[in-house]
C-alpha positions as CSV (number, residue, x, y, z in Angstrom):
1,M,91.9,112.5,99.7
2,G,90.0,114.5,97.0
3,V,88.5,112.0,95.6
4,W,87.4,110.6,99.3
5,V,85.6,113.9,100.0
6,G,84.1,114.2,96.9
7,S,82.4,110.8,96.9
8,T,81.5,111.2,100.6
9,F,79.5,114.3,99.7
10,G,78.2,112.8,96.6
11,M,76.8,110.2,98.6
12,A,75.2,112.3,101.1
13,A,73.5,114.4,98.6
14,V,72.0,111.4,96.9
15,A,71.1,110.3,100.3
16,G,69.5,113.6,101.1
17,I,67.6,113.7,97.8
18,A,66.4,110.1,98.2
19,I,65.1,110.8,102.0
20,I,63.2,113.9,100.6
21,A,61.8,111.9,97.7
22,G,60.4,109.5,100.3
23,I,58.7,111.8,102.4
24,I,56.8,113.4,99.4
25,A,56.1,110.2,98.1
26,G,55.3,108.8,101.6
27,K,52.4,111.9,101.6
28,K,51.1,111.3,98.5
29,L,50.9,107.5,98.1
30,P,49.1,104.9,100.0
31,D,51.4,102.6,102.4
32,K,50.1,99.7,100.3
33,L,51.2,100.9,97.3
34,I,54.3,101.8,98.3
35,K,54.6,98.2,99.8
36,Y,53.8,96.3,96.5
37,I,56.1,98.8,94.6
38,S,59.3,97.9,96.7
39,A,58.5,94.3,97.0
40,T,58.2,94.2,93.3
41,I,61.8,95.9,92.6
42,F,63.4,93.7,95.4
43,F,62.1,90.7,93.7
44,L,63.3,91.8,90.4
45,F,66.9,92.5,91.5
46,G,66.8,88.9,93.1
47,I,65.9,87.6,89.6
48,V,68.6,89.6,88.3
49,I,71.1,88.4,90.4
50,I,70.3,84.5,90.1
51,I,70.3,85.2,86.5
52,E,74.1,86.6,86.7
53,V,75.1,84.1,88.9
54,V,73.7,81.4,86.7
55,R,75.7,82.6,83.8
């Protein structure tokens, strides 16, 4: 039970930090830059997954 409670609170804390960081970044960075950065990260993760599957 303790592991479940700890992991639930940990995930909630990390999600809260990510939301706050996203709000701050959204105010300081242009939408187009955020779109290109997230598309690049998505593409790189896709390449890494493809490489791992092919191995």
